[in-house]
C-alpha positions in Angstrom: -12.8 -24.2 -15.4 -9.6 -23.5 -13.5 -8.5 -19.9 -12.9 -5.0 -18.4 -13.7 -2.8 -18.4 -10.6 0.6 -17.4 -9.3 2.7 -18.6 -6.4 4.0 -16.1 -3.8 6.5 -16.3 -1.0 6.8 -13.6 1.7 9.1 -14.0 4.7 9.0 -17.8 4.0 5.2 -18.0 3.9 4.0 -19.6 0.7 0.6 -19.0 -0.9 -1.1 -19.5 -4.2 -3.3 -16.7 -5.6 -6.0 -17.6 -8.2 -8.1 -14.9 -9.9 -10.7 -14.9 -12.6 -9.7 -11.4 -13.8 -6.3 -11.5 -15.6 -5.6 -7.8 -15.3 -5.8 -8.0 -11.5 -3.4 -11.0 -11.5 -1.0 -9.2 -13.9 -1.1 -6.2 -11.5 -0.1 -8.5 -8.6 2.8 -9.9 -10.6 4.2 -6.4 -11.2 3.5 -5.3 -7.6 5.2 -8.3 -6.0 7.9 -9.0 -8.7 10.7 -10.9 -7.0 8.3 -12.4 -4.5 6.4 -14.2 -7.2 7.1 -18.0 -7.5 5.8 -20.9 -9.6 2.5 -22.3 -8.3 3.1 -24.3 -5.1 2.1 -27.9 -4.7 1.3 -27.5 -1.0 1.2 -23.8 0.0 0.7 -22.6 3.5 -2.3 -20.6 2.3 -4.6 -20.7 -0.7 -6.3 -17.5 -1.9 -9.0 -17.0 -4.6 -10.1 -13.6 -6.0 -13.3 -13.0 -7.8 -13.7 -9.7 -9.8 -17.4 -9.1 -10.2 -19.0 -6.7 -12.7 -22.6 -7.8 -12.0 -24.0 -7.2 -8.5 -24.5 -10.2 -6.2 -28.1 -11.0 -5.4 -29.4 -8.5 -2.8 -29.3 -9.9 0.8 -27.4 -13.0 -0.2 -23.8 -14.0 0.1 -21.6 -14.2 -3.0 -20.4 -17.6 -1.7 -22.1 -21.0 -1.5 -23.2 -21.8 2.0 -21.0 -24.0 4.2 -22.7 -27.0 5.7 -24.2 -26.0 9.1 -23.6 -22.3 8.6 -25.8 -20.0 10.7 -26.2 -16.3 10.9 -23.7 -14.6 13.2 -24.8 -11.0 13.7 -26.0 -9.1 10.7 -22.9 -9.5 8.5 -21.6 -13.0 8.9 -22.5 -16.7 8.6 -20.5 -19.1 10.7 -20.0 -22.8 10.5 -17.6 -25.1 12.3 -14.8 -24.6 9.8 -15.9 -21.7 7.6 -16.9 -18.1 8.0 -18.6 -15.8 5.4 -18.3 -12.1 5.9 -20.6 -10.1 3.6 -21.2 -6.3 3.7 -17.8 -5.7 5.3 -17.4 -2.8 7.7 -15.6 -0.4 5.3 -16.5 -1.6 1.8 -19.9 -2.9 1.1 -18.7 -4.3 -2.3 -16.2 -6.6 -0.7 -17.1 -10.1 0.7 -14.8 -12.5 2.3 -14.8 -16.2 3.1 -12.4 -18.1 5.3 -12.4 -21.9 5.5 -10.3 -25.1 5.8 -10.7 -27.9 3.3 -8.6 -31.1 3.7 -6.2 -29.3 6.0 -5.7 -26.4 3.6 -6.4 -22.9 4.8 -8.3 -21.0 2.1 -9.3 -17.4 1.7 -11.8 -16.2 -0.8 -12.1 -12.6 -1.8 -15.1 -11.4 -3.9 -15.3 -7.8 -5.1 -18.0 -6.0 -7.1 -16.5 -3.3 -9.3 -19.0 -0.6 -10.3 -17.3 2.8 -10.3 -19.3 6.0 -10.6 -18.5 8.1 -13.7 -17.3 11.0 -11.5 -14.8 8.7 -9.8 -13.3 7.5 -13.1 -13.1 11.2 -14.2 -11.4 12.2 -11.0 -9.0 9.3 -10.8 -7.8 8.0 -14.2 -6.0 5.1 -12.3 -9.2 4.2 -10.3 -9.1 0.5 -11.3 -5.5 0.2 -10.2 -6.4 1.9 -6.9 -8.9 -1.0 -6.3 -6.3 -3.5 -7.4 -3.8 -2.0 -4.9 -6.4 -2.3 -2.1 -7.3 -5.8 -3.0 -3.7 -6.8 -2.9 -4.0 -6.5 0.9 -6.8 -9.0 1.1 -5.3 -11.3 -1.6 -1.7 -11.3 -0.3 -0.6 -9.1 2.6 -3.4 -9.7 5.2 -3.4 -13.5 4.8 0.4 -13.6 5.2 0.4 -11.2 8.1 -2.2 -13.3 9.9 -0.2 -16.4 9.3 3.0 -14.8 10.7 1.0 -13.6 13.8 -0.2 -17.2 14.5 2.9 -19.1 13.6 5.8 -16.8 14.6 4.2 -14.3 17.0 5.0 -11.3 14.8 2.9 -8.2 15.0 2.5 -5.3 12.6 3.3 -1.7 13.4 2.6 1.5 11.5 6.1 2.9 11.2 8.8 3.9 8.8 12.2 2.5 9.4 15.8 2.9 8.2 18.9 0.9 9.0 22.7 1.2 9.1 24.3 -2.3 8.9 22.2 -4.4 11.4 20.7 -1.5 13.4 17.4 0.1 12.7 15.7 3.3 13.7 11.9 3.3 13.7 9.7 6.4 13.3 6.1 5.5 14.2 3.0 7.6 14.0 -0.3 8.2 12.2 -0.4 9.4 8.6 0.9 12.9 8.2 2.9 12.9 11.4 6.3 13.3 9.6 7.6 9.7 9.8 8.2 9.2 6.1 9.9 12.6 5.6 12.1 11.9 8.6 13.2 8.5 7.3 13.8 9.8 3.8 15.9 12.6 5.3 17.9 9.9 7.2 18.2 7.8 4.1 19.9 10.7 2.3 22.9 10.1 4.5 25.5 7.7 3.1 25.3 4.3 4.7 21.6 4.6 5.8 19.1 2.5 3.8 15.3 2.5 3.8 13.5 -0.6 5.2 9.9 0.5 4.9 8.0 3.8 4.8 4.6 2.5 6.0 4.3 -0.9 7.8 6.7 -3.3 9.4 6.6 -6.5 11.4 8.3 -7.1 14.7 8.8 -10.1 17.0 9.8 -7.8 19.8 13.5 -8.2 19.2 14.0 -7.6 15.4 12.0 -5.8 12.7 11.1 -7.0 9.3 9.6 -4.9 6.4 6.1 -5.8 5.3 7.5 -6.1 1.7 4.8 -3.9 0.3 5.6 -1.1 -2.3 7.3 2.1 -1.1 5.1 5.1 -1.8 6.8 8.5 -2.1 5.8 12.0 -3.1 7.9 14.2 -5.4 8.9 16.2 -2.3 10.3 13.1 -0.6 12.1 12.1 -3.7 13.7 15.5 -4.0 15.1 15.1 -0.5 17.0 12.0 -1.6 18.8 13.5 -4.6 19.6 11.6 -7.7 22.2 9.2 -6.1 19.9 7.8 -3.4 16.9 7.9 -5.7 18.6 5.4 -8.0 18.6 2.9 -5.1 14.8 2.7 -5.5 13.3 0.5 -8.3 10.3 2.2 -9.9 7.3 -0.1 -10.4 5.5 1.9 -13.1 2.1 1.1 -11.6 -0.7 3.3 -10.5 -3.0 2.9 -7.5 -0.8 3.7 -4.5 -2.2 7.1 -3.4 -2.8 10.5 -5.0 0.5 12.2 -5.7 2.7 9.3 -4.8 4.8 7.0 -7.0 5.4 3.3 -6.3 8.8 1.8 -5.8 10.4 -1.3 -4.4 13.7 -1.8 -2.7 16.5 -4.0 -4.1 16.0 -7.6 -2.9 19.1 -7.7 -0.8 18.0 -4.7 1.2 15.0 -6.4 2.7 16.1 -10.0 3.2 17.6 -9.9 6.6 16.2 -9.0 10.1 17.6 -6.0 11.9 17.7 -4.9 15.5 15.9 -1.8 16.5 18.1 0.6 18.5 15.7 3.6 18.8 12.0 4.4 18.4 10.8 7.9 17.7 7.2 9.0 17.9 6.9 12.3 16.1 4.5 15.2 16.4 4.6 18.8 15.1 5.6 21.4 17.7 6.5 25.0 17.9 10.1 24.1 18.7 12.1 21.0 17.7 12.9 18.6 20.6 13.7 15.1 21.6 12.5 13.7 24.9 13.0 10.2 26.3 9.8 8.4 27.2 9.2 5.3 29.3 8.9 2.0 27.5 5.4 1.4 29.0 4.2 4.7 27.6 5.8 4.1 24.2 4.1 0.7 24.0 0.7 2.4 24.6 1.4 5.0 22.0 2.4 2.4 19.4 -0.9 0.6 20.0 -2.9 3.8 19.7 -1.1 4.6 16.4 -1.9 1.2 15.0 -5.6 1.7 15.9 -5.7 5.1 14.1 -4.2 3.7 10.9 -6.7 2.6 8.2 -4.6 -0.3 6.9 -4.0 -1.8 10.4 -7.6 -1.0 11.5 -8.8 -3.0 8.5 -6.4 -5.8 9.4 -7.6 -5.7 13.0 -11.2 -6.3 11.8 -9.9 -9.0 9.4 -8.0 -10.9 12.1 -11.0 -10.5 14.5 -13.2 -12.4 12.1 -10.5 -15.1 11.8 -10.3 -15.3 15.6 -14.0 -15.9 15.7 -13.6 -18.9 13.4 -10.3 -20.2 14.7 -9.6 -18.8 18.2 -6.2 -19.5 19.8 -5.9 -19.4 23.6 -3.6 -16.6 24.8 -3.1 -15.1 21.3 -4.3 -11.6 22.3 -2.0 -11.5 25.4 0.9 -12.7 23.3 0.4 -10.0 20.7 0.3 -7.1 23.2 3.5 -8.5 24.9 5.3 -8.1 21.6 5.0 -4.3 21.7 6.0 -4.3 25.3 9.1 -6.4 24.5 10.0 -4.1 21.6 9.8 -0.9 23.7 11.6 -2.5 26.7 14.7 -3.2 24.7 14.7 -0.1 22.5 15.4 3.5 23.4 12.1 5.4 23.0 11.7 9.1 22.3 9.0 11.7 21.7 10.2 13.7 18.6 9.1 17.3 18.3 9.2 18.5 14.7 9.4 22.2 14.0 8.5 22.4 10.3 10.0 25.8 9.9 13.5 24.4 10.8 13.4 21.9 8.0 14.2 18.2 7.7 17.9 18.5 8.3 17.4 19.7 11.9 15.2 16.7 12.6 17.8 14.3 11.1 20.6 15.8 13.2 18.6 15.3 16.4 17.8 11.7 15.5 21.4 10.8 14.6 22.7 12.4 17.8 20.3 10.3 19.9 21.1 7.1 18.0 24.9 7.7 17.9 25.1 7.2 14.2 27.9 9.7 13.5 28.4 10.8 9.9 31.8 8.9 9.8 30.1 5.7 11.1 27.4 5.7 8.5 29.9 6.4 5.7 32.0 3.4 6.8 28.8 1.3 6.7 28.1 2.6 3.2 31.6 1.8 2.1 31.5 -1.7 3.6 28.3 -2.4 1.7 29.5 -1.0 -1.6 
C-alpha cells in the first residue's frame, strides 16, 4: 500500500516525502507552505517517514537488512550502498537508513512515539514538538547535506538581516543575544530579517535555511505592529517553549545576499565593538556550530553519510568555506551590556556597517 506523499523544493533541491502518519504530513505541509510542490517524477532525494506507536523488536533494526550488511560499531549496520543507524546518539527512539536504489538517493526515518504522561501534561503541544524535530530529518537535513555535496554550501548558526543586497550576520550559541540584536535591527525601516537561527553560505553569499522563524513575545514587542505584520504566522505548535512560529514573505528569501559584517556577541559589563582577525572569526564560527544542538545533530548525521559515501577533499572544502566568508567580511566581537538596552547595540552595529538611518529608509522606500 502506497503512502501519502508531498513534493518539496528548497533552494532548487527537489525531494519527495512519504509518510504513513497523515497528521505528520499535514504538519509538514503547513510548516513548509510555499515550498510544497506536487510530487516529483524524478526528485533529487526521496524520503520516507514511519511513525511507530508499537516498539521495534529489542536489539533489532526497524528496517529490513541490506544485502551484505555487517555490524559497524554498536549502533550501525553498513553495506556497500546502504547504512542503517539504530539507537542514534541523542534519541533512542529514532532510527535512520540511507541507501541508493537504481540511482535514487533514499532516506528512511523511523520514529517510535511513546510519550510519558508527565510530558503530555507539561507540554500540551508535545506531539507537534516531535513533528517539528522530525522535520529536520525528513526535510532540512537531507537538503542541507545535498547542498554541501553539490554546491559546497555550509550551515552556520547565526541570525541575519539585510538591507537591499547587503547582509549583517550575528553568530553565537543560543542565548548569546543574536536574535534580539537582529530583531532590533529589523525594527529599522529598510532592514529585513533573513533568518533568526540557521543560514547557508558558500563563502561569498548567504542564504536562509528556509525554516520557520521562532520569536518570543519580547522579540515581537521590539518590532512594533508595523514590522510584525511583515511576518506570516504559521499557527503551529512545536517550535520551542514560549516561542511562536512565523515565516517570511516568499520574496524576502528568494535571492542571495552578500555579507558585509559578522558580529560575534557576548554579554559584557560595558557595551563594545572590537574588530577581530578573519582567522579568529573562522575558528569562533566553527566552535559556535559545534555548540549548537541542531548543527551538532547535523554533524553526526553527515558523518554517517560520509561513512557510506565518502567524498575525497570534502572536509577540507567545508572548512575553507568559513575561512573564505570571514576573509571577505568585516568581523567584530560585539560586547552587549544588557542594562543599556537593545537600541545601544543596534546603534553600534549600524555605525560599524555604515547603514545610516537615511540609507536604510531609502532602501525601504525603494522596496515599497
